Structures are given as structure tokens and as C-alpha cells.
C-alpha positions, 0 to 999 in steps of 0.5 A: 565783663568790667575790668576784664582784659581783651582776649589776645589775638589768635596766632593764625593767618587767613591763609593758614586758616584757609589751608586748615579748612581745605585740608580738613575738607579733603580728609573728612567728607562730613566736614566738607559738607558742613563747611559748604552748608554753614561756613560761619559755624564751621569756621567759628568752631575751627577758630575756637579749636585754634584759640582755645576760646570762642571766637565769634565772627562779626555778624555782618561778615558774609562768607562764601565757600566755592567748590571747584570741579575738575572742569572749573577754576575759581579765583578770588580777588581780595578787597584792595585796601583803598576799597575798604568801607569808610570806617574799615571796621569789618575787614580790620576787625577780621584781620585783628582776629587772625593776627 
């Protein structure tokens, strides 16, 4: 909309969002299954619940959800700052969302 102000950043960290998703998945089996099946939709709904407004994720952002078992451990190594794409737009845009 012309003249409209940009929405303020969401007051949640990535770790805070991940903790919220994990807790909800432990408490609610339907939520866990939905998160595994369509993580983008579930995360966007959670961000909307936190922000009180729609928060679309960048369309090029790929989201993978891994579920550990008692016999498996998954370790995710975040992207290093020096390995970002030349324009940094995707990761920086997501970081701005979660400030």
C-alpha cells in the first residue's frame, strides 16, 4: 500500500521459535505431524500467532524438519557468515523477520 509503514520486526529469536515448535510438537501429535508434512505453513501460522499479523516466509527459503529417534542424533550446522550468497538477501531477510 502506498504510504504504509513497514511492519515492525517480530520479537522472537530463531532459537525461541525452534523451542516453541519443539514444545508444541511434544505436546500435540497433530501439530507434530503437520510440522513434518508442511513445515512452511505451520511456521507461518506460528509466526502469525506471535506477531498478530501474517508473516510470509521468503518463497525461496527451503525448510527441512528432521525427527530424531532414540537411536539417532541430528546435528545442524548453521551457515557461516562468509558462506552467504553474494547478495545475502535470503538469510538476512529471514533474520530481520525474527529480530
